[in-house]
C-alpha positions in Angstrom: 97.0 90.1 106.8 98.9 91.6 104.0 97.4 95.1 103.2 100.0 96.6 106.0 102.9 95.6 104.3 105.0 97.8 102.2 105.4 96.2 98.9 103.7 97.8 96.2 104.0 95.2 93.5 100.8 93.4 94.8 97.0 95.5 93.9 95.5 96.9 96.6 94.1 95.3 99.2 89.6 94.9 98.9 87.1 95.0 101.9 84.6 95.0 101.3 82.6 96.5 103.7 79.3 95.0 104.7 77.6 98.0 107.3 74.2 97.8 107.3 73.7 96.2 104.0 71.5 93.1 105.3 68.7 93.3 105.8 67.8 93.0 109.2 68.6 88.9 108.9 70.5 87.1 109.6 69.8 84.6 106.7 71.2 88.0 104.9 74.4 88.6 106.5 75.7 84.9 106.2 74.8 85.1 102.3 76.8 88.6 101.9 79.5 86.4 103.6 79.1 84.3 100.6 78.9 85.8 97.7 81.6 87.9 98.8 84.0 85.1 99.5 82.5 84.2 95.4 84.0 87.2 94.2 87.4 87.0 95.5 86.6 90.1 98.7 90.5 90.0 100.3 88.5 90.3 103.4 85.4 91.9 105.1 85.3 94.3 107.6 81.6 94.8 110.1 80.8 97.1 112.5 80.2 97.0 116.0 77.9 99.2 117.5 74.5 99.1 119.4 72.2 101.9 119.4 73.7 103.1 122.8 76.6 102.8 122.3 77.1 105.1 119.3 74.7 108.1 120.4 71.6 108.7 122.8 68.2 107.7 122.8 66.5 111.8 122.6 65.3 113.2 118.7 66.4 116.8 120.2 67.6 119.0 117.6 71.4 118.0 118.1 70.5 114.1 117.0 68.2 114.5 114.4 69.1 113.9 110.8 68.9 116.1 108.4 71.2 114.8 105.8 70.6 115.3 102.1 72.4 112.7 100.3 70.4 110.2 101.1 67.1 108.8 103.1 68.8 108.2 106.3 66.7 111.4 107.7 63.1 109.1 107.2 64.3 107.3 109.7 64.3 110.8 112.4 67.6 110.7 114.8 70.7 109.2 115.0 69.5 107.1 117.4 66.4 104.9 114.9 68.8 105.3 112.4 71.9 102.8 114.5 68.9 100.8 115.7 67.9 100.7 112.2 72.2 99.7 110.3 72.7 98.5 113.1 74.0 94.4 113.5 73.1 92.3 116.3 75.7 91.4 118.4 75.1 87.8 118.2 74.9 88.0 114.3 78.7 89.1 115.0 80.3 85.1 116.1 77.8 83.3 113.5 79.6 85.9 110.7 83.2 85.6 111.9 82.7 81.9 111.8 80.9 81.6 108.5 84.2 84.1 106.8 87.0 82.0 108.6 85.3 78.6 107.6 85.8 79.6 103.9 89.3 80.8 104.6 88.3 84.7 104.0 89.3 87.6 106.5 87.0 89.1 109.0 87.8 91.8 111.0 85.2 95.0 112.2 85.3 98.5 113.0 84.3 99.0 116.8 83.1 101.9 118.1 83.5 101.8 122.0 85.9 100.1 124.2 83.4 97.1 125.1 82.4 96.4 121.1 86.7 95.4 121.8 86.4 93.4 124.1 83.8 91.8 123.1 85.8 91.4 119.6 88.5 90.0 121.3 86.7 87.2 121.9 86.5 86.6 118.5 90.2 87.0 118.0 89.5 90.2 115.4 93.2 90.2 113.9 92.8 94.1 112.6 90.6 96.9 114.1 89.1 99.9 111.7 88.7 103.2 113.5 85.7 104.8 111.6 85.9 109.0 110.6 83.6 109.7 113.0 85.5 107.9 116.0 89.0 109.4 114.7 88.7 111.8 117.9 87.7 109.0 120.4 91.4 109.1 121.5 90.6 106.3 124.3 88.9 103.8 122.2 91.9 104.4 120.2 94.8 104.0 123.1 91.5 100.4 123.4 92.4 98.9 120.3 95.9 99.9 120.1 96.5 98.5 124.3 95.2 94.8 121.8 98.3 94.5 120.0 96.1 94.0 116.3 96.9 96.2 113.6 94.6 99.5 113.6 93.5 101.3 109.6 91.9 105.2 110.1 89.6 106.7 107.6 90.8 110.6 107.6 87.2 111.2 107.1 86.3 114.0 108.9 89.8 114.2 110.5 91.8 117.3 110.4 95.4 117.5 110.8 95.6 117.8 114.5 93.8 115.3 115.2 95.3 113.1 112.3 98.6 113.9 114.2 97.2 113.2 117.7 95.8 109.9 116.8 98.7 108.5 115.0 101.0 109.5 118.0 99.2 107.9 120.1 99.2 105.1 117.8 102.9 105.0 118.0 103.3 105.2 121.8 102.6 101.4 121.6 104.5 100.7 118.3 101.2 99.1 117.1 101.1 98.9 113.2 98.5 101.6 110.9 97.5 102.3 108.0 95.1 105.3 107.0 92.3 105.3 104.2 92.2 109.1 102.7 87.9 109.3 103.3 84.9 111.7 102.4 82.7 111.0 105.1 79.6 111.9 102.0 77.0 109.7 101.3 77.8 109.2 98.1 80.5 111.8 97.5 81.3 113.5 94.6 83.3 112.2 92.6 85.1 115.3 92.1 85.6 115.8 96.2 87.6 112.7 96.7 91.3 114.3 96.1 92.9 110.8 96.0 96.5 113.2 96.0 96.6 112.7 99.3 97.1 109.1 99.6 100.3 109.4 98.6 100.8 112.2 101.0 99.3 110.1 103.6 101.4 107.7 102.8 104.9 110.3 103.0 104.2 111.8 106.2 102.9 109.2 108.4 105.8 106.3 107.5 102.5 104.0 106.7 101.0 102.5 104.1 98.0 104.7 102.9 95.0 103.5 101.0 91.0 104.8 100.4 87.7 104.3 102.4 85.3 104.9 98.9 81.8 106.1 99.4 81.4 106.9 95.9 79.7 105.5 93.1 81.5 103.1 90.5 84.6 102.0 90.0 86.6 104.9 88.8 88.0 106.6 92.1 89.4 103.4 93.0 91.3 103.0 90.3 92.6 106.1 90.0 93.5 105.2 94.0 95.1 102.5 93.0 97.0 104.1 90.6 98.8 106.8 93.6 99.8 104.4 95.1 96.4 103.2 98.1 97.4 99.4 98.8 93.5 98.7 100.6 89.9 99.6 99.4 87.6 99.6 101.3 83.8 99.8 99.8 80.7 99.6 100.7 78.8 96.6 99.0 75.6 95.3 99.1 73.5 91.7 97.3 72.4 91.5 94.5 69.3 93.3 93.8 69.3 95.0 97.5 67.4 98.4 97.1 66.0 98.5 100.6 69.4 98.2 103.6 70.0 101.2 104.8 73.8 101.3 102.7 72.6 100.4 99.6 72.3 103.7 97.5 75.8 104.5 97.6 76.8 100.5 97.7 78.3 98.3 94.8 76.6 95.4 94.5 79.1 92.4 95.4 78.2 90.3 91.8 80.1 94.2 90.7 82.8 92.7 92.9 85.0 90.3 90.4 84.8 93.4 87.6 85.6 95.5 89.7 89.3 94.0 91.3 90.1 93.1 87.5 90.5 96.5 86.6 92.0 97.2 90.2 94.6 94.6 89.5 95.1 96.4 85.8 95.4 99.6 86.8 98.6 98.6 89.4 100.0 96.7 86.5 100.1 99.9 84.1 101.6 101.8 86.9 104.4 99.4 87.0 107.7 101.2 88.6 109.7 104.6 87.1 111.9 103.0 85.0 113.7 104.0 81.5 114.1 100.3 81.0 113.5 99.4 77.3 110.9 96.6 77.8 112.4 93.5 76.1 108.0 93.8 74.9 109.2 97.1 72.6 112.8 95.5 71.8 111.3 94.3 68.6 110.2 98.2 67.8 114.2 99.3 67.9 114.6 99.5 64.8 112.3 102.0 64.7 114.4 104.5 66.0 116.3 106.9 64.0 120.2 107.2 63.2 122.2 108.4 60.6 122.2 106.9 57.1 123.8 108.5 53.7 121.1 108.6 51.4 122.9 109.9 48.0 126.0 108.9 47.0 129.3 110.0 49.0 132.5 110.1 46.3 135.7 109.3 48.6 136.6 113.1 50.1 133.6 114.6 49.0 132.0 116.5 52.5 129.5 115.5 54.7 126.5 117.5 54.1 122.7 117.9 55.4 121.9 117.1 51.5 123.9 113.9 51.6 123.3 112.7 55.5 120.2 112.9 57.4 119.0 111.6 60.2 116.4 109.1 59.3 114.6 105.6 60.4 116.1 102.8 61.0 118.4 102.6 64.3 121.2 101.0 62.3 123.3 103.5 62.1 125.8 106.2 64.0 123.5 108.2 66.7 121.7 110.9 64.8 123.1 113.2 67.8 126.7 112.9 66.2 125.1 114.3 63.0 127.2 117.8 63.8 130.7 116.3 64.6 129.9 114.9 60.9 129.3 117.1 58.9 131.9 119.3 57.1 134.0 116.3 57.4 134.9 114.7 54.3 134.0 110.8 53.4 137.5 108.0 54.0 135.7 105.9 51.1 133.0 105.8 48.3 130.0 105.4 50.0 126.6 104.3 48.1 123.2 105.3 48.8 121.2 104.0 51.7 124.6 102.6 53.7 124.0 103.5 57.6 127.2 106.1 58.9 129.7 105.1 60.7 132.4 106.6 62.5 135.0 104.7 60.3 133.8 106.3 57.4 134.7 109.7 57.9 138.0 110.5 57.1 140.7 110.9 59.4 142.0 114.4 60.3 
């Protein structure tokens, strides 16, 4: 995946997360793939788990959903939520096959080792470790042993969690990327702390990006300006208001404009330079330089009354003004002449 390249001359890779936004129908999932491809997604990601591989069927307090951020609490327990949200494993093959037929890169978030084994049979090109699973060292190690690149989100990781996960990946020289993430759905714009992105890249010596759970495009744009190499964002089919993650997902009919905005922001960031761009060269005459503003006779003294820094830029640079003031003119000079050192009488 080109997202793992450190070449910052290209806009960030946009990964479209399907998550549970398939309305419980394979037909909708395949329509999602079509819409993502048509809108210009760089890759599509699916989540591969079963309710009993991600949690257990229990209504004990520990397993109850109590969030007030969205309507997940209506499912009462984690098991019921994931039962509704999961993508049936028998759909994963058709989704992969359809995406590949369109030339769309497709990969997955596995939530337990059996999911990785299943995805290996589909030649999954990379694995994404979700924020809650970043502490599951066995899962990370299992993914690393495939030899595929690994992407990790930081949403629920503290520094020690992330250090350990990176250490495990480096045991097998696994290529990896870290995505800044906040595990709140949706994430308030003032909680994303995107300045972490360049810190992640520098600290861990890897590409860094942003797993975006905010509403709207703005955080993605800011992440791009800070060097994000991947923007992962939840999307939904246009008009979908029933899927479990629809409330905090961007509509796929907004993806093309989102990508255009990311590309424009990336283009604006450019590279550190003080070189004057070609497009500005026609404005160089607007710079200031030294001009004689009153007639000066040969032998007269240059003063602030007859020599000034003004536009345009064809005369001597203003930095030499103090060197010239008090010196004598080598010849008669008309008002409006460009100042030059040969107009100064040699001492």
